C-alpha positions, 0 to 999 in steps of 0.5 A, a space after each residue: 777646322 773647329 776651335 776650342 774656347 781659349 782665354 787671353 787677357 782675361 777675355 774669352 776669345 772664341 767659341 766654335 770658330 770655323 777656321 779656313 785656309 787663306 792664300 795671298 799673292 801679288 799679281 800684275 795686270 797681265 796675270 789678273 786678266 788671264 786668271 780672271 778670264 779663266 775663272 769667269 767660265 768656271 765659277 760665279 761672282 759673289 751676289 753682292 757685287 755691283 753692275 761692274 762686278 766689284 764693290 768697295 771695302 773700307 776698313 778702320 783698323 785698331 791697334 793697342 798702345 804697343 802696336 801689338 797687331 802690327 809688331 806681331 805681324 811683322 814678327 811672324 807670330 803665327 797666332 794673332 788677331 786684328 780688330 777693325 770696323 768695316 763698311 761697303 761702298 762708302 755707305 753706313 747702311 751696313 757697319 760691322 765690327 770684326 776680329 780676324 784671327 790667325 791660328 797657325 796657317 788658318 784664319 777665322 773671323 768674328 763680327 757684330 753689326 754696329 749702328 752708326 752712332 755706336 761706330 762714331 763713339 768707338 772711333 772717338 775712343 768712347 768705349 763706354 757705349 759698349 758697357 751694357 752690351 751682351 755680345 761677347 765680341 763687343 764685350 771683348 772690344 770694351 775690355 781691349 779699349 779700356 785695359 790695353 788702349 786699343 784705338 783706331 790707327 789707319 783706314 784701309 780702302 780698296 776695290 774687291 772683285 770676288 768669285 765663289 765656288 761651292 765645291 770646297 767653299 772656295 772664295 777668290 778675290 782680286 783686291 785692287 787700288 789699295 789706298 790708305 787714309 793716312 792719319 784720318 780715322 773718320 771712315 765715314 768721311 765722304 771727302 776722305 782723301 786716300 793715298 795709293 799704298 801699292 804699285 799701280 800694276 799690282 793686285 792682291 789675289 786672295 784664295 780662301 777655302 775650307 778643306 780643299 781647292 778643286 783641281 780645276 780651280 787650282 789649274 785655272 789659278 796656276 797657284 804653283 807659278 805664283 809667289 805666295 806673300 803675306 800681303 797684309 793690307 794693314 801693314 802696307 797702309 801703316 807704313 805711311 804713318 811712320 813717325 820715327 826714323 828707326 821704324 821699318 815696316 
């Protein structure tokens, strides 16, 4: 599904984005072992995994002064977006700024690479480092930080085990050990103490695909027997930062 160019808050959001389907489920350890064993005989692992078949993901999510992204997710708004800085395996070699876009039942992602120096400035709230950027996404970030006070809110940390299937361009991931950095926003802190944000027995299964899921993959996943969830890692981690008694994330 291709998008047209849209305009919001005076910033061009999009150009020819490729939207995909995204399904999320909570599964337990027993379900994980069964599904994983079936998949190993049908699909390949992502080429970026380490020797144990996994890699670590750490994201720093941004939100504006009104916590717009949080409240839109909680309110079930179908068209929304989230901004984040993401690194892998606690390494600053590859740093991306990303915008994840939700449009009805579809998702898309824009991203731009960042240097460590620029990432550090953005984390500190200095958006002027982007003033001369010619990248549309970074121009948008500058405007959001300047006009809507978009700022870092919470670190989301987890381990991902990914599988891919060329047919249907299907990507299946098991996200484990979801943790939050609480009030810290230093995504590069080697001594960051993260707190568990999900039950030890639960794993988030995500299935992303373009137009269809091959029937043999659908059978292996047994999606019909699972309960689909919103499973927002951002919301789950933000709940640890509640500062008012009336808040109920």
